[in-house]
C-alpha positions in Angstrom: 126.7 -30.4 111.1 123.8 -31.9 113.1 122.7 -33.8 110.0 122.1 -37.6 110.3 122.3 -39.8 107.2 119.2 -41.9 107.2 117.2 -39.6 109.4 117.6 -36.3 107.5 119.0 -37.5 104.1 117.8 -40.5 102.1 120.9 -41.8 100.2 120.0 -43.9 97.2 123.6 -44.6 96.2 127.1 -44.5 97.7 130.2 -44.0 95.5 133.9 -43.9 96.1 134.9 -40.5 94.6 138.1 -38.4 94.5 139.6 -35.7 92.4 141.3 -36.8 89.2 145.1 -36.4 89.0 147.2 -35.3 86.0 148.5 -38.3 84.1 145.7 -40.6 84.9 143.9 -42.3 82.0 140.8 -40.7 80.5 137.7 -42.8 81.2 136.6 -42.4 77.6 139.7 -42.6 75.4 142.4 -43.9 77.8 144.8 -41.1 77.1 146.6 -39.4 80.0 144.8 -36.4 81.4 146.2 -32.9 81.6 145.2 -30.6 84.3 145.2 -26.9 83.2 143.7 -23.6 84.3 140.9 -22.4 82.0 138.4 -19.6 81.5 134.7 -20.3 81.1 133.8 -18.5 77.9 130.4 -20.1 77.4 127.7 -22.1 79.2 124.6 -24.1 78.6 121.9 -24.8 81.1 119.1 -27.3 80.5 115.9 -25.9 82.0 113.7 -28.9 81.0 110.0 -28.2 80.8 109.4 -26.2 84.0 109.0 -22.9 82.2 107.5 -24.2 79.0 104.7 -25.8 80.9 104.1 -22.6 82.9 104.1 -20.6 79.7 102.1 -23.1 77.8 104.9 -23.3 75.2 103.9 -26.4 73.3 104.7 -28.2 70.1 103.2 -31.1 68.2 105.3 -34.3 68.2 105.4 -36.8 65.3 102.2 -38.3 66.5 100.4 -35.0 66.6 100.3 -34.8 70.4 101.1 -31.6 72.2 104.3 -31.7 74.2 106.0 -28.9 76.3 109.2 -27.7 74.7 112.5 -28.6 76.4 114.1 -25.3 77.2 117.7 -24.2 77.7 119.6 -21.0 78.2 122.9 -20.3 76.6 125.5 -17.6 77.1 128.9 -16.5 75.7 131.1 -14.3 77.9 132.3 -11.8 75.3 134.5 -10.0 77.9 135.9 -13.3 79.1 136.7 -14.3 75.5 138.6 -11.1 75.0 140.5 -11.6 78.2 141.4 -15.1 77.1 142.7 -13.8 73.8 144.9 -11.2 75.4 146.2 -13.7 77.9 147.3 -16.0 75.1 148.4 -13.3 72.6 150.6 -10.5 74.1 154.2 -9.5 74.8 156.0 -7.1 77.1 154.8 -4.1 74.9 151.1 -4.9 75.0 148.4 -6.7 73.2 148.8 -8.6 69.9 145.3 -8.8 68.5 144.5 -11.6 66.0 143.1 -10.1 62.8 139.7 -11.6 63.4 139.0 -9.6 66.6 141.3 -6.6 66.2 139.4 -3.3 66.8 141.3 -1.9 63.8 143.5 -3.8 61.4 145.9 -1.0 60.5 147.2 2.1 62.4 148.6 4.8 60.1 151.2 6.8 62.1 152.3 10.1 60.4 155.3 11.5 62.2 154.3 15.0 61.3 150.7 16.1 61.4 151.1 19.6 59.9 148.1 20.3 57.7 149.0 20.1 54.0 152.4 18.5 54.6 153.6 15.7 52.3 153.6 13.3 55.3 149.9 14.0 56.1 149.0 14.0 52.4 150.5 10.5 52.0 148.9 9.3 55.3 145.4 10.4 54.2 145.9 8.9 50.8 146.8 5.5 52.2 144.0 5.8 54.7 141.4 6.5 52.0 142.7 3.7 49.8 142.6 1.1 52.5 139.2 2.3 53.7 137.9 1.9 50.2 139.0 -1.7 50.3 136.9 -2.3 53.5 140.0 -2.4 55.7 139.4 -1.1 59.3 142.0 1.7 59.6 142.8 4.3 62.2 144.8 7.4 61.4 146.8 8.6 64.5 146.9 12.3 63.8 147.7 13.3 67.3 150.4 16.0 67.7 152.6 13.6 69.7 156.2 12.5 69.5 156.8 9.5 67.3 157.9 7.3 70.2 154.7 8.0 72.0 152.6 7.0 68.9 154.6 3.9 68.3 154.4 2.8 71.9 150.6 3.4 72.0 150.2 1.4 68.8 152.0 -1.6 70.3 150.2 -1.2 73.6 146.7 -1.3 71.9 147.9 -4.1 69.6 147.0 -3.0 66.1 148.1 -5.9 63.8 149.8 -3.6 61.3 151.3 -0.2 61.7 152.2 2.1 58.8 154.8 4.7 59.8 155.2 7.7 57.5 158.0 10.3 58.1 159.9 12.9 56.1 163.1 10.9 56.0 161.4 7.7 54.7 159.4 9.7 52.1 162.6 11.4 50.9 163.6 7.9 49.8 160.2 7.2 48.4 159.3 4.8 51.2 157.1 4.2 54.2 157.7 1.8 57.0 155.3 -1.1 57.6 155.5 -2.9 61.0 153.5 -6.1 61.6 152.7 -6.1 65.4 154.8 -9.3 65.9 157.2 -8.9 63.0 160.1 -6.9 61.6 160.0 -3.4 60.2 159.5 -3.4 56.5 160.7 -0.5 54.3 158.2 -0.4 51.4 157.9 1.9 48.4 155.2 4.4 49.2 153.3 3.6 46.1 153.2 -0.1 47.0 152.2 0.4 50.7 148.5 -0.4 50.2 149.3 -3.5 48.2 151.8 -4.6 50.9 149.3 -4.1 53.7 146.6 -6.1 51.8 149.2 -8.8 51.2 150.0 -9.0 54.9 146.3 -9.1 55.8 145.8 -11.9 53.4 148.7 -13.9 54.7 147.6 -13.5 58.3 143.9 -14.3 57.6 
């Protein structure tokens, strides 16, 4: 408003511009363009030599002459990245963390947390064995109902859950549940090997 082109603004070039539409050919490769929503997870800003000249940040070029460094600033939005992962990897029950970014790879869920019980003994044994193999493990030893523990495990999104209860141990088994897979009854003595196999298959 109240701006006159020619008087207030010197225009060196006029161009006919408009927003691109989905399906139009790409100017570089000719393929049809897709318009999608996205999240900025990183950025690069070229600062030029403004600050290097002010700070006397110089280098010698191939001729031995001093030149100001061309500076830039770079950033990665860690929080935005996690948000993008969750947006792409979840279901109605909660998060489904990929192994590469999961806070813990395995959640061990004993259905009874009575000290000295066979359930807790087996849970602690599996916990120690996986930890010794550099697997990130959490042992849910809260005195909560099994349903609460299972629901929380799915909500948080641990890639693998190991459920241990008196009934399954009576059959010599534990139950392994990949976050996005079916429940797997496994011999208790083979639980660690099965978890390592699942981690290797998903890596």
